Each structure stands twice: as C-alpha cells, then as structure tokens.
TORRO-825642 format. One line per field, with one value per residue: residue number from 1; residue in three letters; z, y, x of N, C-alpha, C in turn. Coordinates in steps of 0.2 Angstrom, whole numbers, plus 5000, padded with zeros to 4 digits. Atoms other than C-alpha are relative to their C-alpha. Layout:
BEGIN
num	NUM_...
residu	ALA_...
n.w	Z_...
n.v	Y_...
n.u	X_...
ca.w	Z_...
ca.v	Y_...
ca.u	X_...
c.w	Z_...
c.v	Y_...
c.u	X_...
% end
This chain:
BEGIN
num	1_2_3_4_5_6_7_8_9_10_11_12_13_14_15_16_17_18_19_20_21_22_23_24_25_26_27_28_29_30_31_32_33_34_35_36_37_38_39_40_41_42_43_44_45_46_47_48_49_50_51_52_53_54_55_56_57_58_59_60_61_62_63_64_65_66_67_68_69_70_71_72_73_74_75_76_77_78_79_80_81_82_83_84_85_86_87_88_89_90_91_92_93_94_95_96_97_98_99_100_101_102_103_104_105_106_107_108_109_110_111_112_113_114_115_116_117_118_119_120_121_122_123_124_125_126_127_128_129_130_131_132_133_134_135_136_137_138_139_140_141_142_143_144_145_146_147_148_149_150_151_152_153_154
residu	MET_VAL_ALA_PRO_VAL_LEU_LEU_PHE_ALA_VAL_GLY_ASN_GLU_SER_ARG_GLY_ASP_ASP_ALA_LEU_GLY_PRO_LEU_LEU_LEU_ARG_HIS_ILE_GLN_GLN_GLY_ALA_PRO_ASP_THR_VAL_GLU_CYS_LEU_GLU_ASP_PHE_GLN_LEU_GLN_VAL_GLU_HIS_ALA_ALA_ASP_LEU_LEU_GLY_ARG_SER_GLN_VAL_VAL_PHE_LEU_ASP_ALA_ASP_VAL_SER_CYS_GLU_PRO_PRO_PHE_HIS_PHE_SER_GLU_ILE_LYS_ALA_ALA_HIS_ASP_HIS_SER_TYR_SER_SER_HIS_ALA_GLN_SER_PRO_ALA_ALA_LEU_LEU_HIS_THR_PHE_GLN_GLN_VAL_TYR_GLU_GLU_LYS_LEU_PRO_GLN_CYS_HIS_VAL_LEU_GLY_ILE_ARG_GLY_TYR_GLY_PHE_GLU_LEU_GLY_ASP_GLY_LEU_SER_PRO_GLU_ALA_SER_ASP_ASN_LEU_GLU_GLN_ALA_ALA_ALA_PHE_LEU_SER_ASP_TRP_LEU_ALA_ARG_SER_LEU_GLU_SER_LEU_GLU_VAL_CYS
n.w	4998_5003_5004_4997_5006_5004_5006_5002_5008_5001_5006_5007_5005_5005_5001_5002_4995_4994_4999_4999_4991_5002_5004_4994_4995_5003_5003_4996_4999_5004_4997_4992_4996_4997_4996_5003_5002_5007_5000_5005_5003_5003_4995_4991_4997_4993_4998_5004_4995_4998_5004_4996_4994_5000_5004_4998_5004_5002_5005_5005_5007_5004_5005_4999_5006_4999_4997_5006_5003_5002_4996_4993_4995_4992_4993_4998_4997_5002_5000_5002_5007_5003_5006_4998_5005_4999_5006_5001_4998_5000_4995_4993_4997_4999_4994_4996_5001_4995_4994_4997_4999_4997_4994_5000_5003_5007_5005_5004_5005_5006_5006_5004_5005_5006_5003_5003_5003_5002_4996_5005_5000_5008_5000_4998_4996_5003_5000_4995_4994_5002_4996_4993_4998_4998_4994_4992_4998_4997_4992_4994_4999_4994_4993_4995_4998_4995_4998_4996_4993_4996_4996_4998_4994_4990
n.v	5005_5003_5006_5004_5001_4993_5002_4994_5003_4995_5001_4992_5002_4998_5006_5006_5004_4997_4998_5004_4997_4997_5002_5003_4999_4997_5006_5008_4991_5000_5005_4997_4999_4992_5003_5002_4993_4999_4995_5000_4995_5000_5001_5002_4992_5001_4998_5005_5004_4998_5006_5007_5001_5003_5007_5006_5002_4993_5001_4995_5001_4994_5003_5002_5003_5006_5005_5007_5001_4994_4995_5005_4996_5002_4996_4996_4996_4992_5000_4997_5005_4995_4998_4995_4993_4996_5003_5006_5005_5008_5002_5004_4995_4998_5003_4996_4995_5000_5006_4994_4995_5004_5005_5005_5007_5000_5002_5004_4999_5005_4999_5003_4995_5004_5000_4996_4997_4994_4995_4992_4992_5002_5007_5003_5005_5005_5007_5006_4998_5002_5007_4999_4995_5005_5006_4995_4998_5005_5001_4994_4999_5006_4999_4993_5003_5001_4996_5000_5003_5001_4995_5001_5005_4996
n.u	4996_4994_5002_4995_4994_4996_4995_4996_4993_4994_4995_5001_5004_5000_4995_5003_5003_5001_5007_5006_5002_5008_5006_5002_5004_5005_5001_5004_5005_5005_5003_4998_5002_4998_4994_4991_4998_4993_4996_4995_4994_4993_4995_5000_4996_5001_5008_5005_5003_5006_5005_4998_5006_5008_5001_4997_4993_4998_4994_4994_4999_4996_4998_4993_4995_4996_5002_5003_5006_5003_5000_4997_5005_4996_5002_4994_4999_4996_4990_4994_4995_4997_5004_5004_4997_5003_5005_5002_4997_5000_5007_4996_4999_5007_5002_4995_5004_5008_4997_4995_5006_5006_5000_5004_4998_5001_5005_4996_4995_4998_4999_5000_4996_5002_4992_4998_4993_5000_5003_5000_5003_5001_4997_5008_4998_4997_5003_5000_5002_5007_5000_4997_5005_5005_4999_4998_5005_5003_4997_5003_5006_5000_4997_5005_5009_4997_4999_5006_5005_4996_5001_5005_5000_4998
ca.w	5523_5517_5503_5511_5495_5486_5470_5464_5447_5443_5427_5410_5397_5386_5387_5379_5393_5406_5404_5409_5429_5422_5409_5424_5433_5420_5414_5432_5436_5426_5435_5455_5467_5480_5491_5481_5477_5461_5462_5448_5446_5437_5453_5474_5480_5501_5502_5494_5511_5517_5503_5515_5530_5534_5521_5524_5508_5496_5479_5467_5450_5438_5426_5425_5416_5425_5431_5421_5409_5412_5428_5447_5462_5480_5498_5502_5516_5522_5520_5521_5503_5500_5486_5497_5486_5485_5470_5469_5479_5479_5487_5501_5505_5504_5517_5528_5525_5532_5549_5552_5550_5555_5568_5563_5557_5539_5528_5518_5505_5487_5471_5455_5441_5423_5412_5401_5386_5379_5388_5374_5374_5361_5361_5362_5370_5363_5358_5370_5384_5378_5382_5398_5402_5400_5410_5425_5423_5422_5439_5449_5444_5453_5467_5471_5472_5483_5491_5495_5500_5513_5519_5521_5531_5546
ca.v	5530_5524_5510_5495_5492_5505_5502_5516_5516_5528_5530_5544_5538_5550_5537_5523_5506_5519_5521_5502_5508_5516_5507_5493_5501_5510_5491_5483_5502_5497_5482_5488_5488_5503_5493_5496_5515_5519_5531_5536_5547_5552_5547_5544_5561_5561_5568_5552_5546_5553_5540_5526_5529_5518_5503_5486_5483_5494_5489_5499_5497_5503_5497_5488_5486_5473_5462_5444_5444_5446_5453_5450_5455_5456_5460_5478_5485_5502_5505_5520_5519_5538_5540_5555_5571_5585_5575_5558_5542_5522_5513_5506_5525_5530_5517_5523_5542_5535_5526_5543_5555_5544_5531_5520_5501_5500_5493_5476_5482_5475_5480_5474_5479_5473_5470_5485_5490_5505_5522_5537_5553_5547_5530_5520_5504_5489_5472_5463_5475_5474_5455_5458_5470_5455_5442_5458_5462_5445_5441_5457_5455_5435_5444_5457_5444_5435_5448_5454_5440_5437_5454_5451_5435_5447
ca.u	5462_5477_5478_5490_5498_5510_5516_5526_5537_5551_5556_5556_5545_5555_5572_5566_5565_5567_5549_5545_5542_5528_5520_5521_5512_5500_5496_5492_5481_5470_5461_5467_5457_5455_5466_5483_5488_5499_5510_5524_5539_5554_5565_5564_5566_5566_5548_5542_5544_5529_5520_5527_5514_5501_5505_5507_5518_5526_5535_5547_5545_5558_5567_5586_5600_5610_5599_5593_5581_5567_5566_5570_5560_5568_5563_5573_5579_5583_5602_5612_5620_5623_5611_5605_5606_5593_5584_5586_5588_5587_5572_5585_5588_5573_5566_5582_5574_5557_5566_5575_5560_5544_5552_5540_5539_5542_5531_5537_5548_5551_5558_5554_5567_5563_5579_5581_5593_5590_5590_5593_5584_5571_5571_5554_5554_5564_5558_5564_5562_5542_5545_5552_5538_5524_5532_5534_5516_5509_5522_5515_5498_5498_5508_5497_5481_5491_5497_5477_5472_5484_5481_5463_5466_5474
c.w	4996_4995_5004_4995_4996_4996_4998_4996_4999_4995_4994_4995_4995_4997_5000_5006_5006_5002_5003_5009_4998_4998_5004_5001_4997_4997_5007_5004_4999_5003_5009_5005_5006_5006_4999_4996_4995_5000_4994_5001_4996_5006_5006_5001_5010_5001_4999_5008_5004_4997_5003_5006_5000_4995_5004_4996_4992_4993_4996_4994_4996_4995_5002_4996_5002_5003_4994_4996_5004_5005_5006_5004_5006_5005_5001_5007_5003_5003_4999_4993_4999_4993_5003_4995_5001_4993_5002_5006_4999_5007_5007_5005_5002_5006_5007_5002_5005_5006_5002_5003_5003_5008_5002_4999_4994_4998_4998_4994_4996_4994_4994_4993_4995_4996_4994_4997_4997_5003_4997_5002_4994_4998_5000_5000_4998_4998_5005_5010_5001_5004_5008_5004_5004_5007_5005_5001_5003_5010_5004_5001_5005_5007_5002_5003_5006_5006_5005_5003_5007_5005_5002_5004_5007_5001
c.v	4999_4995_4996_4998_5005_4998_5006_4998_5006_4997_5004_4995_5002_4998_4994_4993_5002_4999_4991_5000_5001_4997_4993_5001_5003_4993_4995_5006_4998_4995_5001_5001_5005_4999_5001_5009_5000_5006_4999_5008_4999_4998_5001_5006_4999_5003_4996_4996_4998_4993_4993_5000_4996_4993_4994_4997_5005_4995_5007_4995_5005_4993_5000_4998_4996_4995_4994_5002_4996_5006_4999_5005_4996_5003_5007_5001_5007_5000_5009_5001_5006_5001_5007_5006_5005_5000_4993_4995_4994_4999_4997_5009_5006_4997_5005_5006_4999_4996_5007_5005_4998_4996_4996_4992_5001_4995_4994_5001_4997_5005_4995_5003_4994_5002_5007_5002_5007_5006_5007_5003_4997_4997_4997_4993_4993_4994_4994_5002_4997_4990_4999_5002_4994_4998_5004_4999_4994_4995_5002_4999_4991_5001_5003_4996_4997_5002_5003_4997_4998_5006_5000_4995_5004_5004
c.u	5006_4999_5006_5005_5001_5002_5002_5006_5003_5002_4999_4998_5005_5008_4999_4997_5001_4993_4996_4998_4993_4996_4999_4992_4993_4993_4995_4995_4995_4994_5003_4995_5003_5008_5008_5000_5004_5002_5006_5003_5006_5004_4997_5002_4996_4992_4994_5001_4993_4995_5000_4994_4996_5001_5004_5007_5001_5004_5001_4999_5003_5004_5010_5004_5005_4998_4998_4998_4994_4999_5002_4994_5004_4997_5006_4999_5002_5007_5002_5003_5001_4997_4997_5002_4992_4995_4999_5003_4998_4995_5005_5001_4995_4995_5005_4997_4995_5002_5002_4995_4993_5003_4997_5001_5000_4996_5004_5000_5002_4999_4999_5003_5000_5004_4998_5004_5002_4997_5000_4995_4996_4998_4993_5004_5003_4996_5002_4998_4992_5000_5000_4993_4995_5000_4999_4992_4995_5003_4994_4995_4999_5003_4995_4995_5003_5001_4993_4998_5002_5000_4992_4997_5001_4996
% end
C-alpha cells in the first residue's frame, strides 16, 4: 500500500543552502508515521511522476533563492512550463507529466521553499538558512499533523 502523504525533497548537500530540502526531510522523517513517505533526489525527473500515484497529498521541499524569509508554502497545479528535459523538471511540470502519462486525478500538491543564500560547491549551510530551516521544520510538522488528522476523518 502506498502512503497517502509524500514529502519529496530536492537538493544537493554539496552546494551550501541547496541542502535545505534534504535537511528538512530528514528532520521530519525521524518522527513520521507510516502514512508519510519521504523521498529525496538532486532534482525532479520525468520518472518521479510514478511516485505521485495513489497519493492524497504531496509536498515538494526545496531551497529558494527568491522567496521572502523564512520560507513560502503554496499549493501548485500542473503546468507545462518548458522545464522539460532529459534531466530536471519543476514541480508544476512534473504534475503535468503525471497527468499526461497516467490520466488520473492529481493529489493535492504544495511547494515549501526555504529561503537560501549561498549555493557554491563546498559551502556549508549559512546561519540565515539554518534559522529559516528551523522555522520551516516547525511549520511543516504542524501542517503534517493537521493533514494526517484530516485524512483520518475521511
């Protein structure tokens, strides 16, 4: 059976604040129930559309260089946004791929983008990003608890 909630982190821990998504995922994963699956990769690829099958909710976790600190959380819809390539896709493009391939109803999808500042190869996590990560972790833990509670009601 597929877990109804998927947390999907994107990022590269070798590139400073680009590690924010994977670090948040590992923090949440420690106490996650069986109803939550956690996946991680360097970037979203066409093949990841299969990971959305059978889900009720999906949250993509990633660093964001342009959002207001500490993070932003928003619902996303499928969109053909020209990020298609043999390697990387945006979350919206991945949802579009899912619809094209599976012709099934999409799960409710969100992006949690954590404000990052430095992305150079070999950099560590910046102090500002670390503060943003703590706030994002508190928010996601609370959101996840509410979401799982609503899934149990249904």
